[in-house]
MINUKE-982245 format. One record per residue (C-alpha): residue in three letters; x, y, z; residue number from 1. Coordinates in Angstrom, 1 decimal. Layout:
   rest       px       py       pz    nr
    ALA        X        Y        Z   NUM
...
This chain:
   rest       px       py       pz    nr
    UNK    -19.4    -25.9    -48.0     1
    UNK    -22.2    -24.0    -49.6     2
    UNK    -22.7    -20.5    -50.8     3
    UNK    -24.2    -18.3    -48.0     4
    UNK    -27.9    -17.3    -48.2     5
    UNK    -28.4    -14.1    -50.2     6
    UNK    -25.1    -14.5    -52.1     7
    UNK    -25.9    -17.4    -54.5     8
    UNK    -24.3    -17.3    -58.0     9
    UNK    -26.6    -19.1    -60.4    10
    UNK    -23.9    -19.4    -63.1    11
    UNK    -21.5    -21.2    -60.6    12
    UNK    -23.7    -23.2    -58.2    13
    UNK    -20.7    -25.4    -57.1    14
    UNK    -18.4    -22.5    -56.2    15
    UNK    -17.8    -21.3    -52.7    16
    UNK    -16.4    -18.1    -51.1    17
    UNK    -12.7    -17.9    -50.6    18
    UNK    -11.4    -15.9    -47.6    19
    UNK     -8.7    -13.4    -48.8    20
    UNK     -8.3    -11.4    -45.6    21
    UNK     -9.8    -12.0    -42.2    22
    UNK    -10.9     -9.2    -39.8    23
    UNK     -8.0     -7.5    -38.1    24
    UNK     -5.6     -8.8    -40.8    25
    UNK     -4.5    -12.4    -41.1    26
    UNK     -6.5    -15.4    -39.8    27
    UNK     -3.9    -15.8    -36.9    28
    UNK     -3.8    -12.1    -36.0    29
    UNK     -6.4    -12.1    -33.2    30
    UNK     -4.9    -15.2    -31.6    31
    UNK     -1.4    -13.9    -31.9    32
    UNK     -2.4    -10.5    -30.4    33
    UNK     -4.1    -12.1    -27.4    34
    UNK     -1.1    -14.4    -26.8    35
    UNK      1.2    -11.4    -26.9    36
    UNK     -1.0     -9.4    -24.5    37
    UNK     -1.5    -12.4    -22.2    38
    UNK      2.3    -12.9    -21.9    39
    UNK      2.7     -9.3    -21.0    40
    UNK      0.0     -9.4    -18.3    41
    UNK      1.3    -12.6    -16.8    42
    UNK      4.8    -11.2    -16.6    43
    UNK      3.4     -8.3    -14.6    44
    UNK      1.8    -10.4    -11.9    45
    UNK     -1.6    -10.9    -13.3    46
    UNK     -3.5    -14.2    -13.1    47
    UNK     -5.7    -15.5    -15.9    48
    UNK     -9.3    -16.0    -14.7    49
    UNK    -10.6    -19.5    -14.9    50
    UNK    -14.2    -18.3    -15.1    51
    UNK    -13.7    -15.7    -17.9    52
    UNK    -11.1    -16.1    -20.5    53
    UNK    -10.9    -12.4    -21.2    54
    UNK    -10.4    -11.4    -17.5    55
    UNK     -7.0    -10.9    -15.8    56
    UNK     -6.6    -10.2    -12.1    57
    UNK     -3.8     -9.0     -9.9    58
    UNK     -4.4     -9.3     -6.2    59
    UNK     -2.0     -7.9     -3.6    60
    UNK     -2.1     -6.7      0.0    61
    UNK     -2.0     -3.0     -1.1    62
    UNK     -4.3     -3.0     -4.2    63
    UNK     -6.3     -5.0     -6.7    64
    UNK     -6.2     -4.4    -10.5    65
    UNK     -8.5     -6.0    -13.1    66
    UNK     -8.0     -6.0    -16.8    67
    UNK    -10.8     -7.0    -19.2    68
    UNK     -9.9     -7.6    -22.8    69
    UNK    -12.2     -7.5    -25.9    70
    UNK    -10.0     -8.0    -29.0    71
    UNK     -8.1     -4.7    -29.0    72
    UNK    -10.4     -2.8    -26.5    73
    UNK     -9.2     -3.0    -22.9    74
    UNK    -10.8     -1.9    -19.6    75
    UNK     -8.5     -1.4    -16.6    76
    UNK     -9.9     -0.8    -13.1    77
    UNK     -8.6     -1.2     -9.6    78
    UNK     -8.9     -0.2     -6.0    79
    UNK     -5.9      2.2     -6.1    80
    UNK     -5.8      4.9     -8.8    81
    UNK     -2.0      5.3     -8.7    82
    UNK     -1.5      1.6     -9.2    83
    UNK     -3.9      1.7    -12.2    84
    UNK     -2.1      4.7    -13.7    85
    UNK      1.3      3.1    -13.3    86
    UNK      0.1     -0.1    -15.0    87
    UNK     -1.4      2.0    -17.9    88
    UNK      2.0      3.7    -18.3    89
    UNK      3.7      0.3    -18.6    90
    UNK      1.0     -1.0    -21.0    91
    UNK      1.2      2.1    -23.3    92
    UNK      5.0      2.0    -23.3    93
    UNK      5.0     -1.6    -24.5    94
    UNK      2.1     -1.5    -27.0    95
    UNK      1.1      1.2    -29.5    96
    UNK     -2.1      2.1    -27.6    97
    UNK     -4.3      5.1    -27.2    98
    UNK     -5.2      6.0    -23.6    99
    UNK     -8.9      7.0    -23.3   100
    UNK     -8.8      8.0    -19.6   101
    UNK    -12.1      7.5    -17.7   102
    UNK    -14.5      4.9    -19.2   103
    UNK    -17.5      6.6    -20.7   104
    UNK    -18.1      4.8    -24.0   105
    UNK    -17.4      1.1    -24.8   106
    UNK    -18.5     -1.1    -27.6   107
    UNK    -21.5      1.2    -28.4   108
    UNK    -22.6      1.5    -24.8   109
    UNK    -22.4      4.8    -22.9   110
    UNK    -21.5      4.7    -19.2   111
    UNK    -22.4      7.8    -17.2   112
    UNK    -21.0      8.1    -13.7   113
    UNK    -22.8      9.6    -10.7   114
    UNK    -21.8      9.8     -7.0   115
    UNK    -24.0      6.9     -6.0   116
    UNK    -24.7      4.9     -9.3   117
    UNK    -23.8      4.2    -12.9   118
    UNK    -26.1      4.6    -15.9   119
    UNK    -25.5      2.3    -18.8   120
    UNK    -27.3      3.0    -22.1   121
    UNK    -27.2      2.5    -25.9   122
    UNK    -29.2      5.6    -26.8   123
    UNK    -26.9      6.5    -29.7   124
    UNK    -27.0      3.0    -31.1   125
    UNK    -30.8      2.8    -30.8   126
    UNK    -31.3      6.1    -32.6   127
    UNK    -28.9      5.0    -35.4   128
    UNK    -30.9      1.7    -35.6   129
    UNK    -34.2      3.6    -36.1   130
    UNK    -32.6      5.9    -38.7   131
    UNK    -31.0      3.0    -40.6   132
    UNK    -34.4      1.3    -41.2   133
    UNK    -36.4      4.5    -41.7   134
    UNK    -38.3      4.1    -38.4   135
    UNK    -37.6      7.5    -36.9   136
    UNK    -41.1      8.8    -37.7   137
    UNK    -42.9      5.6    -36.6   138
    UNK    -45.7      5.7    -34.1   139
    UNK    -44.5      4.8    -30.5   140
    UNK    -45.8      1.7    -28.8   141
    UNK    -46.0      0.9    -25.1   142
    UNK    -45.0     -2.7    -25.3   143
    UNK    -42.6     -4.7    -27.6   144
    UNK    -45.2     -7.5    -28.1   145
    UNK    -49.0     -7.7    -28.0   146
    UNK    -50.3     -9.7    -25.0   147
    UNK    -50.0    -13.5    -25.5   148
    UNK    -48.4    -13.4    -28.9   149
    UNK    -47.7    -16.8    -30.4   150
    UNK    -45.6    -16.8    -33.6   151
    UNK    -45.5    -19.6    -36.1   152
    UNK    -43.4    -20.5    -39.0   153
    UNK    -46.5    -20.8    -41.2   154
    UNK    -48.1    -17.5    -40.5   155
    UNK    -48.1    -14.9    -43.2   156
    UNK    -46.5    -14.9    -46.7   157
    UNK    -42.8    -15.5    -47.3   158
    UNK    -40.7    -12.3    -47.7   159
    UNK    -39.3    -11.7    -51.2   160
    UNK    -36.1    -10.2    -49.7   161
    UNK    -35.3    -11.7    -46.2   162
    UNK    -32.0     -9.8    -45.9   163
    UNK    -33.7     -6.7    -44.5   164
    UNK    -35.5     -8.8    -41.9   165
    UNK    -32.2    -10.4    -40.9   166
    UNK    -30.4     -7.1    -40.6   167
    UNK    -33.2     -5.6    -38.4   168
    UNK    -33.1     -8.6    -36.1   169
    UNK    -29.3     -8.6    -35.9   170
    UNK    -29.4     -5.0    -34.9   171
    UNK    -31.9     -5.7    -32.2   172
    UNK    -29.8     -8.5    -30.8   173
    UNK    -27.0     -6.2    -29.9   174
    UNK    -29.4     -3.7    -28.3   175
    UNK    -30.5     -6.4    -25.7   176
    UNK    -27.1     -5.9    -24.0   177
    UNK    -28.6     -3.0    -22.0   178
    UNK    -32.3     -3.6    -22.7   179
    UNK    -33.7     -6.6    -20.9   180
    UNK    -37.3     -5.4    -21.6   181
    UNK    -37.0     -6.5    -25.3   182
    UNK    -35.1     -9.8    -24.7   183
    UNK    -38.1    -12.1    -25.1   184
    UNK    -39.5    -10.2    -28.1   185
    UNK    -36.1    -10.3    -29.9   186
    UNK    -35.7    -14.0    -29.0   187
    UNK    -39.0    -14.7    -30.7   188
    UNK    -38.3    -13.0    -34.0   189
    UNK    -34.7    -14.5    -34.1   190
    UNK    -36.2    -18.0    -34.4   191
    UNK    -37.5    -17.2    -38.0   192
    UNK    -34.4    -15.7    -39.6   193
    UNK    -34.0    -18.7    -42.0   194
    UNK    -37.5    -18.3    -43.5   195
    UNK    -39.1    -15.0    -42.3   196
    UNK    -42.7    -14.1    -43.2   197
    UNK    -44.8    -11.0    -43.3   198
    UNK    -46.3    -11.6    -39.9   199
    UNK    -42.8    -11.9    -38.4   200
    UNK    -41.8     -8.6    -40.0   201
    UNK    -44.8     -6.9    -38.5   202
    UNK    -43.6     -8.0    -35.0   203
    UNK    -40.1     -6.7    -35.7   204
    UNK    -41.6     -3.3    -36.7   205
    UNK    -43.6     -3.3    -33.4   206
    UNK    -40.4     -3.8    -31.5   207
    UNK    -38.9     -0.8    -33.3   208
    UNK    -42.0      1.2    -32.4   209
    UNK    -41.4      0.4    -28.8   210
    UNK    -37.8      1.4    -29.0   211
    UNK    -38.9      4.7    -30.5   212
    UNK    -40.9      5.4    -27.3   213
    UNK    -38.0      4.3    -25.0   214
    UNK    -34.9      5.3    -27.0   215
    UNK    -33.3      7.1    -23.9   216
    UNK    -33.8      4.1    -21.6   217
    UNK    -30.9      2.4    -19.8   218
    UNK    -29.8      0.4    -16.8   219
    UNK    -28.9      1.8    -13.4   220
    UNK    -26.3      0.2    -11.1   221
    UNK    -26.5      1.4     -7.5   222
    UNK    -23.8      1.3     -4.8   223
    UNK    -24.8     -1.3     -2.2   224
    UNK    -23.5     -3.3      0.7   225
    UNK    -25.7     -6.3     -0.2   226
    UNK    -23.6     -9.1     -1.8   227
    UNK    -26.4    -11.6     -2.1   228
    UNK    -27.1    -13.4     -5.4   229
    UNK    -30.8    -13.8     -6.2   230
    UNK    -32.2    -15.3     -9.4   231
    UNK    -35.8    -15.4    -10.6   232
    UNK    -36.6    -18.4    -12.9   233
    UNK    -39.8    -18.9    -14.9   234
    UNK    -41.0    -21.0    -17.8   235
    UNK    -43.7    -20.7    -20.4   236
    UNK    -44.6    -24.4    -20.8   237
    UNK    -45.1    -25.7    -24.4   238
    UNK    -45.3    -22.1    -25.5   239
    UNK    -44.0    -22.7    -29.0   240
    UNK    -46.8    -23.4    -31.5   241
    UNK    -44.5    -25.2    -34.0   242
    UNK    -42.7    -27.7    -31.8   243
    UNK    -44.3    -27.3    -28.3   244
    UNK    -41.0    -26.5    -26.6   245
    UNK    -41.0    -24.4    -23.5   246
    UNK    -39.4    -21.0    -23.1   247
    UNK    -37.1    -20.3    -20.2   248
    UNK    -36.9    -16.8    -18.7   249
    UNK    -34.5    -15.8    -15.9   250
    UNK    -32.7    -12.9    -14.4   251
    UNK    -30.0    -12.6    -11.7   252
    UNK    -29.6     -9.7     -9.2   253
    UNK    -26.5     -9.0     -7.2   254
    UNK    -27.9     -7.0     -4.4   255
    UNK    -30.2     -4.4     -6.0   256
    UNK    -28.5     -4.6     -9.4   257
    UNK    -29.5     -6.6    -12.4   258
    UNK    -26.5     -8.6    -13.6   259
    UNK    -27.8    -10.8    -16.4   260
    UNK    -31.0    -12.0    -18.0   261
    UNK    -32.1    -14.6    -20.5   262
    UNK    -35.0    -15.6    -22.7   263
    UNK    -34.4    -18.9    -24.4   264
    UNK    -36.3    -21.8    -25.9   265
    UNK    -35.5    -25.1    -24.2   266
    UNK    -33.7    -27.7    -26.3   267
    UNK    -36.2    -30.6    -25.6   268
    UNK    -39.9    -31.0    -25.2   269
    UNK    -41.1    -31.2    -21.6   270
    UNK    -44.0    -33.5    -20.8   271
    UNK    -45.2    -31.5    -17.8   272
    UNK    -44.8    -27.9    -16.5   273
    UNK    -42.9    -29.3    -13.5   274
    UNK    -40.3    -30.9    -15.8   275
    UNK    -39.9    -27.6    -17.8   276
    UNK    -39.6    -25.6    -14.5   277
    UNK    -37.0    -28.1    -13.2   278
    UNK    -34.9    -27.9    -16.3   279
    UNK    -34.9    -24.1    -16.0   280
    UNK    -34.0    -24.5    -12.3   281
    UNK    -31.0    -26.7    -13.2   282
    UNK    -29.7    -24.2    -15.7   283
    UNK    -30.2    -21.4    -13.2   284
    UNK    -28.3    -23.3    -10.6   285
    UNK    -25.4    -23.8    -13.0   286
    UNK    -25.2    -20.1    -13.8   287
    UNK    -25.4    -19.1    -10.2   288
    UNK    -22.4    -21.4     -9.5   289
    UNK    -20.5    -19.8    -12.3   290
    UNK    -21.0    -16.3    -10.8   291
    UNK    -19.9    -17.7     -7.4   292
    UNK    -16.6    -18.8     -8.9   293
    UNK    -16.2    -15.5    -10.7   294
    UNK    -16.8    -13.5     -7.5   295
    UNK    -14.3    -15.6     -5.6   296
    UNK    -11.6    -14.8     -8.2   297
    UNK    -12.5    -11.1     -8.0   298
    UNK    -12.0    -11.3     -4.2   299
    UNK    -15.7    -10.8     -3.4   300
    UNK    -16.7    -13.8     -1.3   301
    UNK    -20.4    -14.6     -1.0   302
    UNK    -21.1    -14.8      2.8   303
    UNK    -24.6    -16.3      2.2   304
    UNK    -25.9    -18.9     -0.2   305
    UNK    -27.6    -17.7     -3.4   306
    UNK    -31.3    -17.8     -3.7   307
    UNK    -33.5    -18.9     -6.6   308
    UNK    -37.2    -17.8     -6.7   309
    UNK    -39.6    -20.1     -8.6   310
    UNK    -43.4    -19.9     -8.9   311
    UNK    -43.8    -23.7     -9.2   312
    UNK    -44.0    -25.6     -5.9   313
    UNK    -43.6    -29.0     -7.5   314
    UNK    -40.1    -28.1     -8.8   315
    UNK    -39.1    -26.8     -5.4   316
    UNK    -40.3    -30.0     -3.6   317
    UNK    -38.4    -32.1     -6.1   318
    UNK    -35.2    -30.2     -5.2   319
    UNK    -35.8    -30.6     -1.5   320
    UNK    -37.4    -34.1     -1.1   321
    UNK    -35.6    -37.3     -2.3   322
    UNK    -39.0    -39.2     -2.2   323
    UNK    -39.8    -37.7     -5.6   324
    UNK    -36.9    -39.6     -7.2   325
    UNK    -39.1    -42.2     -8.9   326
    UNK    -41.0    -39.5    -10.7   327
    UNK    -37.9    -37.8    -12.1   328
    UNK    -35.9    -40.5    -13.8   329
    UNK    -36.3    -38.9    -17.2   330
    UNK    -34.5    -35.8    -15.8   331
    UNK    -32.2    -37.6    -13.5   332
    UNK    -29.0    -35.6    -14.2   333
    UNK    -30.7    -32.3    -13.6   334
    UNK    -32.4    -33.7    -10.5   335
    UNK    -29.1    -34.9     -8.9   336
    UNK    -27.3    -31.6     -9.8   337
    UNK    -29.8    -29.4     -8.1   338
    UNK    -30.6    -31.8     -5.2   339
    UNK    -26.9    -32.0     -4.3   340
    UNK    -26.5    -28.2     -4.2   341
    UNK    -29.7    -27.8     -2.0   342
    UNK    -28.6    -30.7      0.3   343
    UNK    -25.2    -29.1      0.9   344
    UNK    -27.0    -25.7      1.5   345
    UNK    -24.9    -24.1     -1.3   346
    UNK    -28.2    -23.0     -2.8   347
    UNK    -31.6    -22.0     -1.5   348
    UNK    -34.9    -22.3     -3.4   349
    UNK    -37.9    -20.3     -2.6   350
    UNK    -41.5    -20.1     -3.8   351
    UNK    -42.5    -16.7     -5.1   352
    UNK    -46.1    -15.8     -6.1   353
    UNK    -46.9    -15.4     -9.8   354
    UNK    -47.7    -11.8     -9.3   355
    UNK    -44.2    -11.1     -8.0   356
    UNK    -42.3    -13.3    -10.5   357
    UNK    -40.0    -10.9    -12.3   358
    UNK    -38.8    -13.5    -14.8   359
    UNK    -42.4    -13.6    -16.3   360
    UNK    -41.3    -10.7    -18.5   361
    UNK    -38.8    -13.0    -20.3   362
    UNK    -41.3    -15.8    -21.2   363
    UNK    -44.3    -14.3    -22.9   364
    UNK    -46.0    -11.2    -24.2   365
    UNK    -47.7     -9.3    -21.4   366
    UNK    -50.5     -6.7    -21.1   367
    UNK    -49.4     -3.0    -20.8   368
    UNK    -50.0     -2.8    -17.0   369
    UNK    -48.3     -6.1    -16.2   370
    UNK    -45.3     -5.3    -18.5   371
    UNK    -44.9     -1.9    -16.8   372
    UNK    -44.9     -3.3    -13.3   373
    UNK    -42.3     -6.0    -14.1   374
    UNK    -40.2     -3.6    -16.1   375
    UNK    -40.0     -1.1    -13.2   376
    UNK    -38.3     -3.9    -11.1   377
    UNK    -35.4     -4.3    -13.7   378
    UNK    -33.7     -1.0    -12.8   379
    UNK    -34.5      0.5    -16.2   380
    UNK    -34.7      4.3    -16.2   381
    UNK    -35.0      7.1    -18.8   382
    UNK    -32.2      9.6    -19.2   383
    UNK    -32.9     13.3    -19.3   384
    UNK    -31.5     15.3    -22.2   385
    UNK    -28.4     17.4    -21.6   386
    UNK    -29.2     21.1    -21.3   387
    UNK    -26.7     23.7    -22.6   388
    UNK    -24.5     24.8    -19.7   389
    UNK    -26.0     22.1    -17.4   390
    UNK    -25.1     18.6    -16.3   391
    UNK    -26.6     15.4    -17.6   392
    UNK    -28.7     13.5    -15.1   393
    UNK    -31.3     10.8    -15.0   394
    UNK    -34.7     10.6    -13.5   395
    UNK    -34.5      9.9     -9.8   396
    UNK    -35.2      6.3     -9.0   397
    UNK    -37.9      5.3     -6.5   398
    UNK    -36.1      3.8     -3.5   399
    UNK    -38.8      1.1     -3.3   400
    UNK    -38.1      0.1     -6.9   401
    UNK    -34.3      0.3     -6.7   402
    UNK    -34.2     -2.9     -4.7   403
    UNK    -37.0     -4.9     -6.4   404
    UNK    -36.4     -8.1     -4.6   405
    UNK    -36.6     -7.0     -0.9   406
    UNK    -40.4     -6.5     -1.0   407
    UNK    -41.2     -9.8     -2.7   408
    UNK    -42.8    -12.4     -0.4   409
    UNK    -41.3    -15.9     -0.6   410
    UNK    -42.0    -19.3      1.0   411
    UNK    -39.3    -22.0      1.4   412
    UNK    -40.6    -25.6      1.6   413
    UNK    -37.2    -26.5      3.1   414
    UNK    -37.7    -24.0      6.0   415
    UNK    -34.3    -22.5      5.3   416
    UNK    -33.7    -19.0      6.6   417
    UNK    -33.3    -16.2      4.1   418
    UNK    -29.8    -14.6      4.0   419
    UNK    -29.1    -11.9      6.5   420
    UNK    -27.8     -8.8      4.7   421
    UNK    -26.3     -7.5      7.9   422
    UNK    -23.8    -10.5      7.8   423
    UNK    -22.4     -9.4      4.5   424
    UNK    -19.1     -7.7      4.4   425
    UNK    -18.9     -4.0      3.7   426
    UNK    -18.5     -3.2      0.0   427
    UNK    -16.4     -0.2      0.8   428
    UNK    -13.3     -2.4      1.0   429
    UNK    -14.1     -3.8     -2.5   430
    UNK    -15.0     -0.5     -4.2   431
    UNK    -13.0      0.3     -7.3   432
    UNK    -12.2      4.0     -7.5   433
    UNK    -10.6      4.1    -10.9   434
    UNK    -11.8      2.9    -14.3   435
    UNK     -9.8      3.5    -17.4   436
    UNK    -10.1      2.5    -21.1   437
    UNK     -7.4      2.1    -23.7   438
């Protein structure tokens, strides 16, 4: 063990920190609390999800109830409000809990409910972040990164006090939970927390300037009968200046709604752009499969195979054509994993033109126009301020932008038909009419 960075004691270089008290009490407290809660839920007919350790599900012919646990914060929702309230009464009578009624604020995220959509934002957290680092009066910026920014560990001078840089980057990481537009920029600056330099700090300040101009921004989730999973996958091949590793960018839509997104450097160096794209395709396929298992447990079966949109034809041909096997021995495991899913028609891969590749926003710095176009397809909207005596609302969404994937042309080398939305089951039977927080 070593002394943590920033807390070195020169007089006692061999000493280490001793833990006197862990968060939430003793070291065993979180585990003991979760075990006690799990026993209670299992005794009341809930089943522990195999896909998500924090999710409990109770399915019956009359209603469905879901319980999501994050330490001592719990979200309860279901298809029958009376069943949800009865369960909450049992929960509060067993545990010393505070009932928060309808969910509107959870882990720093604000949830605003409307008749046909939800609005998820971290406006308060973003404003506090700007105030904490004295950036409230900074000049707004239209993009989080300049076009084609390439950071290096050798650029600029080392910072005399890197703790401020680490605190700023750590705060930005939590903001990406509802801000996919800054995911790539935050991923880039996170790679230099061990030895930050002046050039890296300037990029962090630019991200804060961008947040200043979009502090009221959040995600919109629409009601929809479209139960199709679609994922966009892209790669910036050998984009890292220091080690020439590629950056994977991807996002998953469930119908018109953005579910998850990622911007991550690949763990190995790829010798070609096709290899980098195919590795990203394999990771995408694995995550798509996980969502399929999760939806099956939630009682939402996918009536059509998920779709993956890639802008590299070679990667798609490799997934569809076994003749390419001799050229893929160095990525054999990824090849067989994706190839098997495609052959069983569990997964469809489609080519999408570069101009319509949404995941491009997660792989590199873009120009202002290109960034604005791709950002508009992520269901990001700006909230209007609450007026005295009025109701809070958000700017109306353009119907053509609320479903960003329907207007995107695609070509399938395998000649597989695109899923038919009309064959999907009506979401009204799966709608959850009550959401509570304790």
